C-alpha positions as CSV (number, residue, x, y, z in Angstrom):
1,M,0.0,0.3,-0.3
2,W,1.2,3.4,-1.2
3,G,0.7,6.7,0.8
4,G,-0.7,7.6,3.9
5,V,-2.4,11.2,4.9
6,S,-1.9,12.4,1.6
7,R,-3.8,9.6,-0.2
8,L,-6.3,10.1,2.0
9,K,-6.9,13.6,1.8
10,Q,-7.1,13.0,-2.2
11,H,-9.5,10.2,-1.3
12,L,-12.0,12.4,0.9
13,A,-11.6,15.5,-1.9
14,Q,-12.5,13.1,-4.2
15,K,-9.1,14.1,-6.2
16,R,-9.1,12.3,-9.3
17,G,-5.7,10.4,-10.8
18,D,-3.9,8.9,-7.8
19,V,-6.8,7.7,-5.6
20,I,-10.2,5.8,-6.1
21,A,-12.8,8.9,-4.7
22,C,-14.7,8.2,-1.7
23,N,-18.7,8.1,-2.7
24,K,-19.5,8.0,1.3
25,V,-17.8,11.4,2.2
26,P,-20.3,14.2,2.9
27,H,-20.3,17.4,0.6
28,D,-18.9,19.5,3.3
29,V,-15.9,17.4,4.1
30,I,-15.1,17.1,0.4
31,K,-15.0,21.1,0.4
32,L,-12.8,21.3,3.3
33,M,-10.5,18.2,1.8
34,Q,-10.1,20.6,-1.2
35,E,-9.7,23.8,0.0
36,H,-6.9,22.4,2.2
37,L,-5.2,20.5,-1.1
38,I,-5.3,23.9,-2.6
39,E,-3.7,25.7,0.5
40,L,-0.8,22.7,0.4
41,S,-0.5,23.5,-3.0
42,L,-0.2,27.1,-2.8
43,K,2.0,27.0,-0.2
44,R,4.2,24.6,-1.9
45,E,4.7,27.0,-5.1
46,R,5.1,29.5,-2.7
47,I,8.3,28.0,-1.1
48,E,9.4,26.8,-4.4
49,R,9.7,30.2,-5.6
50,M,11.4,31.3,-2.6
51,N,14.1,28.8,-2.9
52,R,14.5,29.3,-7.0
53,E,14.7,33.3,-6.2
54,K,17.8,32.4,-3.3
55,L,19.4,30.3,-5.9
56,E,19.3,32.8,-8.4
57,G,20.6,35.6,-5.9
58,I,23.3,32.8,-4.9
59,K,24.2,32.4,-8.1
60,K,24.2,36.0,-9.4
61,M,26.1,36.9,-6.1
62,Y,28.9,34.6,-7.3
63,A,29.0,35.7,-11.3
64,E,29.6,38.9,-10.5
65,P,32.9,39.3,-9.0
66,H,33.0,43.3,-8.6
67,A,30.9,45.1,-6.3
68,P,27.4,46.4,-7.6
69,P,27.2,49.7,-9.0
70,H,25.8,51.4,-6.1
71,E,28.9,50.3,-4.1
72,I,31.6,51.7,-6.2
73,P,32.8,55.2,-4.6
74,N,32.2,57.9,-7.2
75,T,35.7,59.6,-7.8
76,E,34.6,62.7,-9.1
77,E,33.2,64.0,-5.8
78,M,37.0,63.0,-4.2
79,D,39.7,64.8,-3.2
80,A,43.2,63.6,-4.7
81,E,44.2,62.5,-1.2
82,E,40.8,60.1,-1.3
83,K,41.9,59.1,-4.9
84,A,45.4,58.5,-3.9
85,S,44.5,56.4,-0.7
86,I,42.4,54.4,-2.7
87,E,44.8,53.9,-5.7
88,Q,47.4,52.8,-3.2
89,A,45.0,50.0,-1.3
90,I,43.8,48.6,-5.1
91,K,48.2,48.5,-5.5
92,E,48.5,46.7,-2.2
93,S,46.0,44.4,-3.0
94,L,47.1,43.4,-6.2
95,E,50.2,42.8,-4.6
96,T,49.4,40.8,-2.0
97,L,47.5,38.8,-4.6
98,Q,50.7,38.2,-6.5
99,M,52.5,37.2,-3.4
100,E,49.8,34.8,-2.4
101,K,50.0,33.1,-5.6
102,E,53.7,32.8,-5.6
103,R,53.6,31.2,-2.3
104,A,51.3,28.9,-3.4
105,K,53.6,27.7,-6.5
106,R,56.4,27.8,-4.3
107,D,54.5,25.8,-1.8
108,A,53.4,23.2,-4.7
109,D,57.0,23.0,-6.2
110,E,58.1,21.9,-2.5
111,E,55.5,19.5,-2.3
112,L,56.5,18.1,-5.4
113,E,60.1,18.2,-4.8
114,A,59.6,16.7,-1.4
115,A,57.4,13.9,-3.4
116,C,60.4,13.4,-5.5
117,R,62.6,12.8,-3.0
118,E,60.5,10.0,-1.3
119,S,59.8,8.4,-4.5
120,M,63.6,8.1,-5.3
121,Q,64.5,7.1,-1.8
122,Y,61.7,4.5,-1.6
123,Y,62.7,3.3,-5.3
124,R,66.5,2.7,-4.0
125,E,65.3,1.0,-1.1
126,E,63.2,-1.5,-3.5
127,S,66.1,-1.8,-5.6
128,R,68.0,-3.1,-2.7
129,R,65.7,-5.2,-1.3
130,R,65.2,-6.9,-4.9
131,G,68.9,-7.0,-5.4
132,K,69.3,-9.4,-1.8
133,G,66.7,-12.0,-3.0
134,S,67.5,-14.7,-4.7
135,S,68.5,-14.6,-8.9
136,S,65.8,-17.4,-9.4
137,S,62.9,-15.5,-7.6
138,R,63.3,-12.7,-10.4
139,P,62.3,-13.4,-14.2
140,G,64.7,-12.1,-16.4
141,P,68.5,-11.3,-16.7
142,S,70.0,-9.8,-13.6
143,S,70.5,-6.6,-14.9
144,Y,66.5,-6.3,-15.1
145,Y,66.1,-5.0,-11.8
146,E,69.4,-3.1,-11.6
147,I,68.9,0.4,-11.1
148,I,71.1,3.4,-11.8
149,D,71.8,4.9,-8.5
150,H,71.0,8.9,-9.0
151,D,72.5,11.7,-6.7
152,D,69.4,13.8,-5.5
153,S,71.4,17.1,-7.0
154,D,70.6,15.7,-10.5
155,F,67.0,16.9,-9.9
156,S,66.6,20.9,-9.9
157,F,63.1,22.1,-9.7
158,E,64.3,25.8,-10.2
């Protein structure tokens, strides 16, 4: 059996489609249930519309990276000191952004370098471990598993 209270309300309201209409319900109950179902439908539509508007507002906020026009200062009404102050703030902001980008790149390079060192260390250890085993357990010629030991100074990330 599907549904519950909603199906019962539809049954009593004699709503066609999902349920069979009740023939034994009084007319005033039918009217009351129909009005109730209409109110629920309107409430659901209002909530959906509000959620849609909120979502559109959020999308619009993230789509427009700049401040809305009413928040941009009018430079015509500013004196030279205020303009210079704003220009200095913009310059500092751009410099900070550039420094953050450079720091992020440097951090990524350092992480890559550390990962490469770790990989090389693991590679050497595995090479030594395999070199100690019996040759009958390894397929192919003995030189198959020989690894040229590289000095870390060969790898420069700068």
